[in-house]
NUBADO-71074 format. One record per residue (C-alpha): residue in three letters; x, y, z. Coordinates in steps of 0.25 Angstrom, whole numbers, padded with zeros to 4 digits, always signed. Layout:
alaXYZ/...
***
This chain:
met+0000+0000+0000/thr+0006+0013-0004/arg+0006+0025+0005/arg+0000+0037+0001/arg+0010+0049-0001/thr+0007+0062+0006/phe+0013+0076+0003/pro+0020+0082+0010/pro+0025+0069+0017/pro+0022+0067+0032/trp+0037+0070+0035/leu+0038+0083+0029/pro+0033+0094+0039/val+0027+0103+0028/asp+0012+0106+0027/gly+0007+0101+0013/tyr-0002+0113+0012/leu+0010+0123+0014/leu+0017+0116+0003/ala+0004+0119-0006/leu+0005+0134+0000/leu+0020+0134-0004/gly+0017+0129-0018/thr+0006+0140-0019/val+0016+0150-0016/gly+0026+0144-0026/leu+0015+0145-0037/ala+0012+0160-0033/val+0027+0162-0035/leu+0028+0156-0048/leu+0014+0160-0054/pro+0008+0171-0046/ala-0005+0176-0049/ser-0005+0190-0056/gly-0015+0199-0064/thr-0028+0192-0066/gly-0024+0179-0059/ala-0020+0187-0047/thr-0034+0193-0046/val-0040+0180-0048/ala-0032+0174-0037/glu-0034+0185-0027/ser-0049+0184-0030/ala-0049+0169-0027/ala-0040+0170-0015/thr-0050+0181-0009/ala-0062+0171-0011/val-0055+0159-0006/val-0051+0166+0007/ala-0066+0170+0009/val-0069+0155+0006/leu-0058+0150+0016/phe-0064+0159+0028/phe-0078+0155+0025/leu-0074+0140+0026/tyr-0067+0143+0039/gly-0079+0148+0044/ala-0088+0138+0039/arg-0080+0127+0045/leu-0076+0133+0059/ser-0085+0128+0069/thr-0089+0140+0078/arg-0095+0130+0088/glu-0082+0122+0090/ala-0074+0135+0092/leu-0084+0140+0102/asp-0084+0127+0109/gly-0069+0127+0111/leu-0070+0141+0119/arg-0070+0134+0132/his-0055+0133+0130/trp-0053+0147+0128/arg-0040+0149+0135/leu-0033+0140+0125/his-0040+0147+0113/leu-0037+0161+0119/thr-0022+0157+0120/val-0022+0152+0106/leu-0028+0165+0101/gly-0019+0173+0109/cys-0007+0166+0103/thr-0012+0167+0089/phe-0017+0182+0088/leu-0009+0188+0100/val+0004+0181+0102/phe+0007+0179+0087/pro+0004+0193+0083/leu+0013+0198+0094/leu+0024+0189+0089/gly+0021+0194+0075/leu+0022+0209+0080/ala+0035+0206+0086/ala+0041+0200+0074/arg+0041+0214+0068/ala+0055+0215+0074/leu+0059+0205+0063/val+0057+0215+0052/pro+0065+0217+0043/thr+0076+0209+0047/val+0069+0195+0048/leu+0055+0198+0041/thr+0052+0208+0030/pro+0040+0218+0034/glu+0031+0209+0023/leu+0035+0196+0030/tyr+0033+0202+0044/thr+0019+0205+0039/gly+0016+0191+0036/phe+0023+0186+0049/leu+0014+0195+0057/phe+0002+0190+0049/leu+0005+0176+0052/cys+0005+0180+0067/leu-0010+0185+0065/val-0017+0173+0059/pro-0025+0163+0066/ser-0020+0149+0072/thr-0022+0136+0063/ile-0033+0126+0066/gln-0028+0113+0058/ser-0013+0113+0062/ser-0016+0117+0077/ile-0026+0106+0079/ala-0017+0096+0072/phe-0004+0099+0080/thr-0012+0100+0093/ser-0018+0086+0090/ile-0004+0081+0087/ala+0002+0087+0100/arg-0010+0080+0108/gly-0016+0094+0112/asn-0029+0100+0114/val-0035+0099+0099/pro-0049+0104+0102/ala-0042+0117+0108/ala-0033+0118+0095/ile-0046+0117+0086/cys-0053+0128+0094/ala-0040+0137+0095/gly-0038+0136+0080/ser-0052+0139+0077/phe-0053+0151+0086/ser-0040+0156+0080/ser-0046+0155+0066/leu-0058+0162+0070/ala-0051+0173+0077/gly-0040+0174+0066/ile-0052+0178+0056/val-0053+0191+0064/leu-0040+0193+0071/thr-0030+0191+0061/pro-0035+0202+0051/leu-0037+0211+0064/leu-0023+0208+0068/ala-0017+0210+0054/ala-0024+0223+0053/ala-0018+0228+0067/leu-0004+0222+0065/leu-0001+0222+0051/gly-0008+0235+0046/gly-0003+0239+0033/gly+0005+0227+0031/thr-0007+0219+0027/gly-0008+0226+0014/gly-0018+0237+0021/leu-0027+0232+0031/ser-0038+0242+0030/ala-0054+0242+0033/asp-0055+0236+0019/ser-0046+0226+0022/val-0053+0222+0035/leu-0066+0222+0027/arg-0060+0212+0017/ile-0055+0203+0028/ala-0068+0203+0034/leu-0075+0200+0021/gln-0065+0190+0017/leu-0062+0182+0030/leu-0072+0185+0041/ala-0085+0185+0032/pro-0083+0172+0025/phe-0078+0166+0039/leu-0091+0171+0046/leu-0100+0166+0034/gly-0093+0152+0035/gln-0097+0152+0050/leu-0112+0156+0047/leu-0113+0145+0036/arg-0105+0134+0044/pro-0118+0127+0049/arg-0122+0125+0035/leu-0108+0122+0029/gly-0100+0117+0041/gly-0104+0102+0038/phe-0102+0103+0023/leu-0088+0109+0025/leu-0084+0099+0035/arg-0087+0088+0026/arg-0078+0094+0016/lys-0067+0098+0025/arg-0056+0091+0016/val-0060+0098+0003/leu-0062+0112+0011/gly-0047+0110+0016/tyr-0042+0110+0002/val-0051+0123-0001/asp-0045+0129+0011/arg-0031+0126+0006/gly-0033+0129-0008/ser-0039+0143-0005/ile-0027+0146+0004/leu-0018+0142-0008/leu-0025+0152-0017/val-0023+0163-0007/val-0008+0159-0006/tyr-0006+0160-0020/thr-0013+0173-0022/ala-0005+0179-0010/phe+0008+0174-0016/ser+0005+0178-0030/gln+0002+0192-0025/gly+0015+0192-0018/met+0023+0187-0030/val+0017+0198-0038/ala+0021+0208-0027/gly+0036+0203-0027/ile+0035+0194-0014/arg+0048+0186-0018/his+0056+0199-0016/leu+0051+0200-0002/val+0053+0187+0004/thr+0067+0181+0002/pro+0071+0167+0007/gly+0079+0173+0018/arg+0066+0181+0023/leu+0059+0168+0022/ala+0069+0161+0031/leu+0068+0172+0042/leu+0052+0172+0041/leu+0052+0158+0044/ala+0062+0159+0055/ala+0053+0171+0062/glu+0041+0162+0060/ala+0049+0150+0067/val+0051+0159+0079/leu+0036+0164+0079/leu+0031+0149+0079/ala+0042+0145+0089/val+0037+0157+0099/met+0022+0153+0097/leu+0024+0138+0099/thr+0032+0141+0112/leu+0022+0152+0117/thr+0010+0143+0115/trp+0016+0132+0122/tyr+0022+0137+0134/gly+0012+0149+0135/ala+0000+0139+0135/gly+0007+0131+0146/arg+0009+0144+0154/leu-0006+0147+0152/gly-0010+0133+0159/phe-0014+0125+0146/asp-0012+0110+0146/arg-0003+0103+0136/ala-0014+0100+0126/asp-0019+0114+0127/arg-0005+0119+0126/ile-0003+0111+0113/ala-0016+0117+0107/ile-0011+0131+0110/gln+0003+0129+0104/phe-0002+0124+0091/ala-0014+0133+0089/gly-0007+0146+0095/ser+0006+0144+0086/lys-0001+0142+0073/lys-0005+0151+0062/ser-0015+0148+0051/leu-0010+0148+0037/ala-0025+0144+0032/ala-0031+0157+0039/gly-0019+0166+0037/leu-0017+0165+0022/pro-0032+0169+0018/met-0031+0180+0029/ala-0018+0185+0023/ser-0024+0186+0009/val-0034+0195+0014/leu-0026+0203+0024/phe-0014+0206+0015/gly-0019+0205+0000/pro-0007+0206-0009/his+0003+0205+0002/ala-0002+0192+0007/ser+0010+0183+0001/leu+0020+0189+0012/ala+0010+0189+0023/val+0006+0174+0021/leu+0021+0169+0019/pro+0025+0169+0034/leu+0011+0162+0037/met+0014+0151+0027/leu+0028+0149+0033/tyr+0023+0149+0047/his+0012+0139+0044/gln+0022+0128+0039/leu+0032+0132+0051/gln+0021+0129+0061/leu+0017+0116+0055/met+0032+0111+0054/thr+0034+0116+0069/cys+0022+0111+0075/ala+0021+0097+0069/pro+0033+0092+0077/leu+0029+0100+0089/ala+0015+0094+0090/lys+0022+0080+0089/his+0031+0084+0100/arg+0019+0089+0109/ala+0012+0076+0106/his+0024+0067+0111/ala+0029+0076+0122/pro+0026+0071+0136/lys+0014+0077+0143/pro+0016+0084+0156/pro+0012+0076+0168/glu-0002+0078+0174/pro-0002+0086+0187/ala-0003+0078+0200/leu-0017+0078+0206/arg-0017+0084+0220/
***
């Protein structure tokens, strides 16, 4: 009996979807959309972003999220890491400009600090590490919900003109393209939830294909604007080093900080993996709306961080799973 080959192979710690993203970037570098093609690609990307957030709203169970509120201290801790500690570290990284990061790359670095946490990978790593999986599910859901509102607001407050000109018109465009489809999806969830749940696998391809289109459009615009002259291999290496430090700091803070706050081991695992992650799936569509023609440089740090967190947290989760549990306190 022949074994079915998978790509990438299991021993290679690379997310297969990231390879597709890199391939899309390569396509944009070789064959960027321009002229009429660029107009069509931008219109299509605008439409698929709205569809993505409609599907997020239609699939996210509000009842399950509300049921998880009883573990409010854990969720507030994760939200604080995601939307308070991360942005503060992003602001502190301004000291790296211009020696380590260019102003354009710093804008993208700060933006990655503003996007919500992941759901899928946080749950997966928490499960592998034998942590509190229900808490990770709820924490990721709350972060995604909060990010729809908080990420654009934080971007407006912290990035200012660096986002390509956040104005009242930009805020209105964000509300129409992100928040309105999400709320519509929530309203229609009682009718569409079952249908979407039965077609979860197909919709997964829709999600990923839509994001690939957003990436192609963003990097096509970047190539037309001359992005290759703004990012050298040396700058990429420095960016990756800065992100490695960021991830190491967050993994350390979430683990030991949760311990100091009195959480047990299972909760600390959920906090560490949910509080140190950043969502590529949520961040890329938001960047396309927030940054417009400047989205290519804005999403580059997020794409690199996404792969870095996967490669780092996979062995960490296995280590947590095999680490000896602390002894139970003696009964008095």
